[in-house]
N, C-alpha and C positions, 0 to 999 in steps of 0.2 A: 232156327237162331237161337242162341242161349240167352236166357234171361240175365240181365245185369241191373238196369234200373228203368224208368219209365217216361211218359209224355201226356199232353192234354190240349183240348180245343177251346174249353170254357173256363174263364175268359182266355182270349190269346195272350201271349207274352208281349210286353213292350220292349221298345229299344232299350230303356233303362234297366229292365230286369235283366236282359241278356247281358249288357255291359256289366252290371254290377256282380252277377252270379257266375258267368262263364268266361267272358272275354278278359276281364281284369285278372283273375286267378290263372288263366291259361297262358295268355300272351303277355301279360304285364308283370307277372311276378317277380320279385327281386332275385329268385333263383336264376332267371334267365337274364334280366335286364343288368344285373350286377356283373355279369361275365361277358356280355356280348352286346352289340348294337342292335336294336329291334327296330325294324322298318315295317309299318302297319298299312302302308298305302300303295305297295306295289301291285298293279293288276295283271301285267302280262310280262313283257320283256322290258327292262330298263338297262341303260348304259350306266356303269359305274366309271367314273373319270378318275384317272390318275395323273396328276401334273407333277413333273420333275421339277426341282429346285435349280435355277441357273446358278452358276458360279462364274467366277473370274470376269466380273462385270466391271470393275474399276481399273482404268488404265491411266498411265501418265499423260497428262495433257501438254502436248508439244507444239500444238499449232491451234489456230483459231477454228472455231466450230466444234462439232461434236461428232464422234463415230460411235454408232450404236454396237453394242457388243453384248453377247449372251442372248440365251433364247430358253423358252419353256418348251418342254415336249410333253404333249397331251396325248395319253393313250386310254383306251376304253376297254372294258370287260362287260360282256352281258351277263345279266342275271335273270333267268326266266323261272317264274314261280309255277309250280306244278299242282294240280288238283288233288286235294286230300279230302277224306270224309271220316266222320265217326258216326257210329249208329249204335243205340242201346234200345232195349225193350225189357219190360218187366211186368209179370202179373203179381199183384199185391198179396196173393195167398202165400207167397213165399215167406212173408213177414208174420203170418199168423202164428200166435203162441211165442212170440219172441219179444225182446226188450224193444225191438224196432217197432212193432206194432203199438206198443204203448206210447212211444216217442211220437209216432205219426198220428195217433188218436188223441193226443193232448189237445184239448180245445176244440176237437172236430168230431163230426159224427162218425160213427164206424164205416158208413158208406164211403166217406172220404178216403179212408184207408184202403178199402178194396178197390175203390175206382180211381183214387188219386186225382179227384177232379179239380181240387183247390190248388190253383198255381202256387199259393203261399206254401203249401206242404212241400210242393217239388222244389221250388226255390230255396227254401231256407234249410231243408233237410238232405235232398237228394242232389240237387245241382251242384253244390259245392263240391260234393264227393266226386261227381262226375267231372268237373272241371280240374280237380286235383289229379285224379287218374289220368285225364286227357293231357295235363301239363307233364306229368312223369313220362308218358309216351311220347309227347312232343320233344322233350329233352333227349329221350333215347334216339329218336330219328334225327334230331338236330345234329347229333355228333356221329351217329353210326349208319344213317341212311346211305344206300348204295344201289344205284339202279341195275348194276350187274350181279347184285346179291343173289346166290343161289341157296337152296335148302341144302342141309347136310344129312348124310347118312354115315354114322361112325367117323365123323369129322372129314368126310370127303365131300365136295360138291356133287350135286345129283344131276345138273343141267336143267333143273326146275327152278325158275325165278321164285325168290322168296319175297311174297308181297308184304312181309311184315317190315321190310327194309328198303324196297325198291322204289318208293315214291318219288324221291328227288336224292340229291347229293349232300351227305352230311360232312362236317368239318374233318373228321377222321379221314374220310375217303378223299377229300380234296388233298389233305396235306400228305397223306401216304402215297397217294398216286403222283403228286408233284415232286415229292422227294425222290420217289423210285425213277422218275423221268428225268430228273436233273434240273427242273424248274426251280425247285428250292435247292440252293447250293449245299453240297455235302458239308461245307464249313459251318453251316447252321444246324447241323445235326450231331448230336453226342451219342455214342454206343454205350450200351449198359452191360456190365459184366454180371454174369450169373453163375450160381454154383454148378449147373449144368447148361453147358453151351448148346445153343439151337443148331439143328442140322437140316439142310434141305434134303428132300426126298428125290431119289434118282432112279432110273431104269432105262436100260437100252433094249430094243426090240429089233433083232437083226432077222431080215427076210430072206430065205433061200427059195429061188423060184422052182417051180415044177410046171405041170401043165395047168396054168391058172387063168382065172378071168378077173378076180378082184383081190386086192389086199385090204382088209378091214381091221382098223384099229379103234377101239372103244377107249376114250379117255374121259374119266369123271362122268360116266353114265351116258355119253353121246357117241354114237357110232360115226366114223369117218372113213369112208370108203373110197378107193382109188382103183380104176380099171388097170389091169396088167398092161405094161408098155415095155416089150421087148427083152427085159431083163430084171432081175431083182433091183440092181442098183438105179436103173432108169425109172422103176416103178416107185422106189422110195423117195427119189428126187421129185417125182411128179406129185406124189402124196403130200410132201412138204410144201410144194409150191401152191397146191390147191387149198390146203388147210391151215397152214401155219398161221395166217392172220386171224381167221375165224377163232381158232383154239386160243391163241394168246389174247384175244379180246375178252374172253369170258372171265367171269368171276373176280375181276380186279386182283387184288393182292392174293386171292385164294386160288388162282389159276396156275398155269404151268407154261413153261417155255420148251418148245420142240425144235430140235436141230436134226441134222443128218452128218453125224461125225465121221462116218465111213461108208463105204459101199454097202448099200441094202440096209443100212441101219437107221433107226429113228430113236433119238435119244429124248427122253422126257424128264424135266427137272422142275420142282416147284419154284415159284417166283421168289417166295420168301421162306426164310428158315422156319422150320416147324410145321409147315402145312404139308399134309399127306395128300395123295392122289391115287387113282386107280387107272392102270393103263394095260389093256390086254389086247392081243391081235389074233385073228384067224385068216385063214386064206380060202377063198373059194376056188378050189382044185386040189392040186396034189403038193403044192409048196408047203413050206413050214416056216414058223417064226420062232426063234430061240431068244430067251430071256437072258440078260447078263447085266453086270454093273449095278445090282440093286442096292440101294441105300435107303434105309428107312429113315422117315422124318423124325427129329427130335425136337420137342418144344423146350424152350427156355425154362430153366428152373428157378428157385427162390433167389433173391438178391444176394450178391456178395456182401460180406460185412462192410459197413461204411458206404456201400455203393451210392447210396441217395445224396449223401453229402458230397462225395466226389463228383456225382453227376451234376447236381445244381452248381457247384463251384465251376465246372467246365462250361456249363451253359452260360454263366455269367461272363466268363472269358470269351465265349463265342458272340456276344452281343454285338450287332452291327452298329455303327456310328448312327444311323438313323433312329435306332431304337432308344438312344440316350435321351432323346427329347420328350419321351412319353412316361407316363406312369405305367410301369410294368406289373405283371402279376404272374406268379406261378400256378399252374394248375397241375396236380399230381393224382395218380392213382393212388388208391389207399395202400397198396403194398409199398409204393415209393415212401410215402409219409411214415408208415409204421417203421421202415428201416432207418429213416432219418431220426425218429424218436429214439431207437435203440442206440444210435450213435450219440445222441446228446445225453442220454442217461449214463452211458459208459464213461462220458467225460465228466460226469457229475456236475453238469451244467443245465441250465433250463434251456428251453426252446428259444430264448431270446425274447425281445419285446413283442407284445401283442398290439395290433393296430385294430381300430374300428373300421369296419367295412360293411356298408349296407345295414349298420345298426348292430352288427355282431362283431365280437372280438375274434380275430384270427391270427394265426402264427406268421412270423416272417422268417426270411432267410436273407441275411445281409440287408435288412430293412424293406424287402420287397414282400408283399403279402403272398401267403400260401393258401390257395383254395384246394381242398381235398375233394376229389370226385370219386367216392366209392362207387357211384353208378358206372364209371368207367369200367372198374374191375368187373362188375356184374356182366355188362353187355360185351366186353372183350371177349369173355368165356363163350358167348353164344354167337354175336354178330360176327366176331373175328375169329371164333374157333379157338380161342385161347392162345393165339400166336402173338408175340410181341406183347406180353402181358404187363409189363411195367413201363409206364409212359409218363412223360413230363412235357409240359409246354410253357414257354415264357413268351408273353405277348401283351398287347394292350387290348382292352375290350373295344377300342375304336376300330381294331383291325378285323374283329370278327363279326360278319353281319348276317342276321336272320330276316329274310323278307316274307311278309305275309300280306294278304288283303283281308284278314280276319276280322278286323273291326269295323270295316265299313259295309260289308255285304250281310247286314242283319237279316234280310229276307232269307238268307241261305241257312239260318238257325231256326229250327221249327221243332214243336213238340204238339202232340195230341193224344188223346185217349181213344182207343179203338173199342168200342163196346162189344162187337161181335167176338173179337179175339180176347177180350178183357185184358188188354196190353196198353200200357202207356209206352209211348215210343218217343224217341228224341234222336234228332239228326243235326248235324252240324257239317257244313262244307266250307272249305278255306282252301287257299293256295299257300305254298310254302316253298322256300328254297335258301340255301345257306351260300356264302362266299367269304373268302378272306380277301382283303383289299391290296395289301402290300406283301410280297413275299420276303422283303427286307425286314419286316416287323415281326419275325416269328424265329425263335429257336426251339427246337425240337429234341427230345431225348427218347430213345427206345421205339421211334416210329419206323426204323429201317434196320437191316440187317447190320 
């Protein structure tokens, strides 16, 4: 295990120490709470209630008595928190001869530096750094976690689950999946124009039968085999019936769609523009597979001039009536914000009024705060393989929910010094999950083709 930082038994941490140095920076920091609603008391599965507002309640009174009219519709969605864990360990020799050694040794014996026995050293110097790193990682997963995430090789899914992202479902995954499936109306999504338009990858594999036993097609590192069935056409049809659901359930937006467009043919197309895939076929026997219709994936390029300005304006035009009742906020990738800045400069105007949000001045667009998320740009390039690189969201913080049990299970946060290994170790376990409450309270841009 790699050295990062450390842990101790003497004396044991108190609940107050954990709360002050770890819980508050990680789960309560304004970077999180200013953007979303944080629930710290969800233990397992909880129902999120949605209550519709009745209308057409008032009627003319034409006779004695009353006739009830109107009703509330209550719907629920489950949110189930998933177990997560962080672990660090550190041998203090890594600090010898450095300024950190002097910092750690200030006011303490040199033995304290080597063994890190004093919790005060750990709490004041190291634990805040761990908490900040943990919070950064928490925010990464909060937005980009995906249970179906696979590792990439040269930008192509490998069939191996990526444990850096697979713990639970992040906001980006929820929103992109629901937009893709139609749960979020296409009217609540704005397309983004780029200098280079994104293109889906495509390939057709056409099977010609011989004396065969199996048709073998490998897609994104996973082999899907089908026993020969009387003819090439029948075998391809059977292959699709056997494997289509499994294949299309992989990788989320990084996956593929498979169809049988003609006799003996299997067509593979990436789900979203810009995502590549690998698809090869072999035959166990004397048959052959020909490749045709190959289209290489092309990722979206830089934003067209003034595109951010046009996009934000279109997003405001797409606001639903329900959204008008809330304090809305824009969240943008850094690429979107820089494009907006260039537009404002070219117009020889400022960025508009600044407003105070969580103690900081932030720019606005038509009076709505803009929160720039450079972390989105960073993790889109890795978690989402650089597809759909320019994104914007318009919603209210009340609509985005992060649930955890992290502030109540203090016994799950532990630290100790292992004398035999000369390592201070630190472990924290918590549960986490995200959800957005109302599909009517979000407008997206750049989240779909």
